[in-house]
C-alpha positions as CSV (number, residue, x, y, z in Angstrom):
1,X,-26.7,5.4,-11.4
2,X,-25.0,3.5,-8.6
3,X,-21.4,4.4,-7.9
4,X,-18.8,2.0,-6.5
5,X,-15.5,3.5,-5.4
6,X,-12.6,1.0,-5.1
7,X,-9.4,2.2,-3.4
8,X,-6.2,0.6,-2.1
9,X,-2.5,0.8,-2.5
10,X,-0.7,0.5,-5.8
11,X,-0.5,-3.2,-6.9
12,X,-3.2,-4.3,-4.5
13,X,-5.5,-5.6,-7.3
14,X,-8.0,-2.7,-7.7
15,X,-8.1,-2.7,-11.4
16,X,-8.4,-6.4,-11.8
17,X,-11.2,-6.5,-9.2
18,X,-13.0,-3.6,-10.9
19,X,-13.1,-5.2,-14.3
20,X,-14.0,-8.6,-12.9
21,X,-16.9,-6.9,-11.2
22,X,-17.9,-5.1,-14.4
23,X,-17.9,-8.5,-16.2
24,X,-20.0,-10.1,-13.4
25,X,-22.7,-7.5,-13.8
26,X,-22.7,-7.4,-17.6
27,X,-25.8,-9.6,-18.0
28,X,-27.9,-7.6,-15.6
29,X,-26.7,-3.9,-15.7
30,X,-24.8,-1.7,-18.0
31,X,-21.5,-1.2,-16.1
32,X,-18.4,1.0,-16.7
33,X,-15.1,1.4,-15.0
34,X,-13.2,4.7,-14.7
35,X,-9.7,4.6,-13.5
36,X,-8.3,7.6,-11.6
37,X,-5.1,7.1,-13.7
38,X,-6.9,8.8,-16.5
39,X,-7.0,12.1,-14.5
40,X,-3.3,12.7,-13.9
41,X,-2.5,16.3,-14.8
42,X,-0.8,16.8,-18.1
43,X,2.9,17.7,-17.5
44,X,3.7,19.1,-20.9
45,X,4.8,22.4,-19.3
46,X,7.7,20.5,-17.7
47,X,10.9,19.1,-19.2
48,X,11.1,15.4,-19.5
49,X,13.7,15.1,-16.7
50,X,11.5,17.0,-14.3
51,X,8.4,14.9,-15.3
52,X,10.2,11.7,-14.3
53,X,10.8,12.8,-10.7
54,X,7.3,14.1,-10.0
55,X,5.3,12.5,-7.2
56,X,2.5,10.6,-8.8
57,X,1.4,9.0,-5.5
58,X,-0.1,12.1,-4.0
59,X,-3.8,13.3,-4.4
60,X,-2.5,16.6,-5.8
61,X,-1.3,14.8,-8.9
62,X,-5.0,14.0,-9.9
63,X,-7.4,16.5,-11.5
64,X,-10.2,15.2,-9.3
65,X,-12.5,18.2,-10.0
66,X,-12.7,17.0,-13.6
67,X,-13.5,13.5,-12.4
68,X,-16.3,14.9,-10.1
69,X,-17.7,16.9,-13.1
70,X,-17.8,13.7,-15.2
71,X,-19.5,11.7,-12.5
72,X,-22.1,14.5,-12.1
73,X,-22.8,14.6,-15.8
74,X,-23.0,10.8,-16.1
75,X,-25.5,10.8,-13.2
76,X,-27.6,13.2,-15.2
77,X,-27.5,10.9,-18.2
78,X,-25.0,12.8,-20.3
79,X,-22.1,11.4,-22.3
80,X,-18.6,12.4,-21.2
81,X,-15.2,12.4,-22.9
82,X,-12.7,10.5,-20.7
83,X,-9.1,11.6,-20.9
84,X,-6.3,9.2,-21.8
85,X,-3.0,9.5,-20.0
86,X,0.4,8.3,-21.3
87,X,2.6,7.1,-18.4
88,X,5.7,7.0,-20.5
89,X,5.6,10.7,-21.4
90,X,3.3,11.9,-18.6
91,X,1.1,13.7,-21.1
92,X,-2.6,13.5,-21.9
93,X,-3.4,12.2,-25.3
94,X,-5.3,14.2,-27.8
95,X,-7.6,11.2,-28.1
96,X,-10.5,10.6,-25.6
97,X,-12.9,7.8,-24.8
98,X,-16.6,8.6,-24.9
99,X,-18.7,7.1,-22.1
100,X,-22.5,7.0,-21.9
101,X,-24.2,6.9,-18.5
102,X,-24.2,3.3,-17.1
103,X,-26.4,1.8,-14.5
104,X,-23.4,1.0,-12.4
105,X,-20.2,3.1,-12.4
106,X,-17.0,1.8,-10.8
107,X,-14.3,4.4,-10.0
108,X,-11.0,2.8,-9.1
109,X,-7.7,4.2,-8.0
110,X,-5.4,5.0,-5.2
111,X,-7.5,7.9,-3.9
112,X,-11.0,6.7,-4.7
113,X,-11.9,7.1,-1.0
114,X,-9.7,10.1,-0.3
115,X,-11.9,13.0,-1.3
116,X,-15.1,13.6,0.8
117,X,-16.9,14.8,-2.4
118,X,-16.2,11.5,-4.1
119,X,-17.2,9.4,-1.1
120,X,-20.4,11.4,-0.9
121,X,-21.2,10.2,-4.5
122,X,-20.5,6.6,-3.8
123,X,-23.1,4.1,-2.8
124,X,-20.4,1.7,-1.8
125,X,-16.8,2.3,-0.9
126,X,-14.4,-0.7,-1.1
127,X,-10.8,-0.9,0.1
128,X,-8.5,-3.5,-1.5
129,X,-5.8,-4.6,1.0
130,X,-2.5,-6.4,0.1
131,X,0.9,-6.8,1.7
132,X,3.7,-4.5,0.8
133,X,5.7,-7.4,-0.8
134,X,2.8,-8.4,-3.0
135,X,2.2,-4.8,-4.1
136,X,5.9,-4.3,-5.0
137,X,6.1,-7.4,-7.1
138,X,2.9,-6.5,-9.0
139,X,4.1,-3.0,-9.5
140,X,7.4,-4.2,-10.9
141,X,5.6,-6.5,-13.3
142,X,3.2,-3.8,-14.5
143,X,5.7,-0.9,-14.9
144,X,8.4,-2.9,-16.6
145,X,5.9,-4.5,-19.1
146,X,3.5,-1.6,-19.7
147,X,5.2,1.7,-18.7
148,X,8.7,1.3,-20.1
149,X,10.5,1.2,-16.7
150,X,13.3,-1.0,-15.4
151,X,13.1,-3.0,-12.2
152,X,15.7,-1.1,-10.3
153,X,13.9,2.3,-10.9
154,X,10.5,0.8,-10.0
155,X,11.8,-0.7,-6.7
156,X,13.7,2.5,-5.8
157,X,10.6,4.7,-6.4
158,X,8.4,2.2,-4.5
159,X,10.5,2.5,-1.3
160,X,11.3,6.2,-1.5
161,X,7.8,7.4,-2.6
162,X,5.1,4.9,-3.1
163,X,5.2,3.2,0.3
164,X,5.5,6.5,2.3
165,X,2.5,7.9,0.3
166,X,0.5,4.8,1.0
167,X,1.0,5.2,4.7
168,X,0.1,8.9,4.5
169,X,-2.8,9.1,2.1
170,X,-4.1,5.7,1.2
171,X,-4.0,3.4,4.3
172,X,-6.1,5.8,6.4
173,X,-9.0,5.6,3.8
174,X,-9.5,2.0,4.8
175,X,-11.3,3.3,7.9
176,X,-14.0,5.0,5.8
177,X,-14.6,2.0,3.5
178,X,-17.9,0.1,3.7
179,X,-16.1,-3.1,2.8
180,X,-12.5,-4.3,2.9
181,X,-11.5,-7.2,0.6
182,X,-8.1,-9.0,0.1
183,X,-6.3,-8.4,-3.1
184,X,-4.9,-11.9,-2.9
185,X,-8.2,-13.8,-2.4
186,X,-9.8,-15.6,-5.4
187,X,-11.6,-13.2,-7.6
188,X,-14.8,-15.2,-7.2
189,X,-14.7,-14.7,-3.5
190,X,-14.1,-11.0,-3.7
191,X,-16.8,-10.5,-6.3
192,X,-19.3,-12.4,-4.3
193,X,-18.6,-10.3,-1.3
194,X,-19.1,-7.1,-3.3
195,X,-22.3,-8.3,-4.8
196,X,-23.6,-9.2,-1.4
197,X,-22.8,-5.8,0.0
198,X,-24.4,-4.0,-2.9
199,X,-27.6,-6.1,-2.5
200,X,-27.9,-4.8,1.0
201,X,-27.6,-1.1,0.0
202,X,-29.0,-0.8,-3.5
203,X,-32.5,-1.9,-4.7
204,X,-32.9,-0.6,-8.3
205,X,-36.4,-0.5,-9.5
206,X,-37.0,-2.1,-12.9
207,X,-38.2,0.3,-15.6
208,X,-41.9,-0.3,-16.5
209,X,-43.3,1.3,-19.5
210,X,-46.6,3.0,-18.4
211,X,-48.1,2.7,-21.9
212,X,-50.4,5.2,-23.5
213,X,-52.4,7.5,-21.3
């Protein structure tokens, strides 16, 4: 299994790129995308008011040990149960999504290049770059349409928390990426760059049935 880790600031385009890459490989390899968003800790032990003011832009908010366990089991050919996370309630769902081991696994999220253990698993680390203005507008569009937020609260959180955390935790990981792409370039350009980089680092051998002894 070849692991691609895609990191970058919130709103840079990581998820869009990850799924476009998955689609681009679909005719050749089985490919799956895991978002770090699935692995936020369940906050059911906190009141709703307290949940709303938690810092979700720090690595400590992610149960990354569970992610590493899932990656290890997938690499061994196992099937894993991926958690679902509800961003409106900040709780994990009782439902899960089962994932069988793919040829190519894409892990995307803010901190996909933050932890050394995750970087060690990755055959290719990608950083998606985008300006602060672009990231803010995309985050407003996402959170107001899909996470039940209003524009004022999204903007306030972005400037008070998201941007400072980007500078502290996310921006430095660009230095350890194998490839940096622009989140505002055409998807076709970005995907071609990723495929070219993979071709230089991964040469999977086709399975050949040896036949009877």
